[in-house]
N, C-alpha and C positions, 0 to 999 in steps of 0.2 A: 418703760414706768408706769404701773396702775394710775388709775383716779382713785382717792376715793370718796364715796358718796355720803356725800352726809344729808340728802331725804331716806328716809326707811316710812313702809306703809303698817302701821300697830295692826293688828287685828284680834281685835279679843275675842276670848278662849270662852266667854260666860256669852256677848249673846248675836258674836259674829260680825258686829259694825269695824270698820274699816276707815283711820285717815290717817293720812299724814302731818312726820313730827320732825324734825331736823334738830339732830345723835348730834353729841356733843362732844365734842376731839381731844377736852384734857379729863375725862372723868365718867366712869361706864353711868349709867342712870338705870338706877336699882326698881325704884316701882311707873308710876305710870294710872294714872286714870280712865277712864271708859267713858270720853264726852257724853253719853246714852246713859248705859245702866250702872257708871261710877264706880264698879269690880276694879278693886286695887288690882292692876298687873305687873306680879314679880316674877325674878325667872324660875325658873325650870329649874330640876338639881342638873349642876354638869353644866351648867348658860349661868358667863358671867351681869347680864341684864337684859331689861324688859325687847333692849330689839335684836337683839340672836334669839331669843326664848317666841318675839310672837311676828317681828317686823318682817319686810320682805327685801331687808338689805342687815347683814350686821354690825353692828357698832365699829367704829376708825380703827381701834386700835385693836378687832381680831381682824379688820380688813386689810393691816399693816402688818399684819402676824407679831405686833409685839405685846401682847397680851392685854389684859384687862387695868385697867386705874380703879385705885380706891371709888365705891360705888358713890355718885349720889344723890342721896338721901330722901330729896323732897320733893313729893309728890308735883 
């Protein structure tokens, strides 16, 4: 049985800044704001959340191969 990782490092596609975030376990996170340039990150086409698109670790539902939950839309 593998452990689900809850920490991921997001990388801003605009400025390249990297920061650590804790991923929600009950839903996918659809938005994230870069703390440096304030770009609003959204998932790339085909990805369920910002962690799957810009994170060092995919979201917990994908790690557990459960598919994604409805997105958390609060930035």
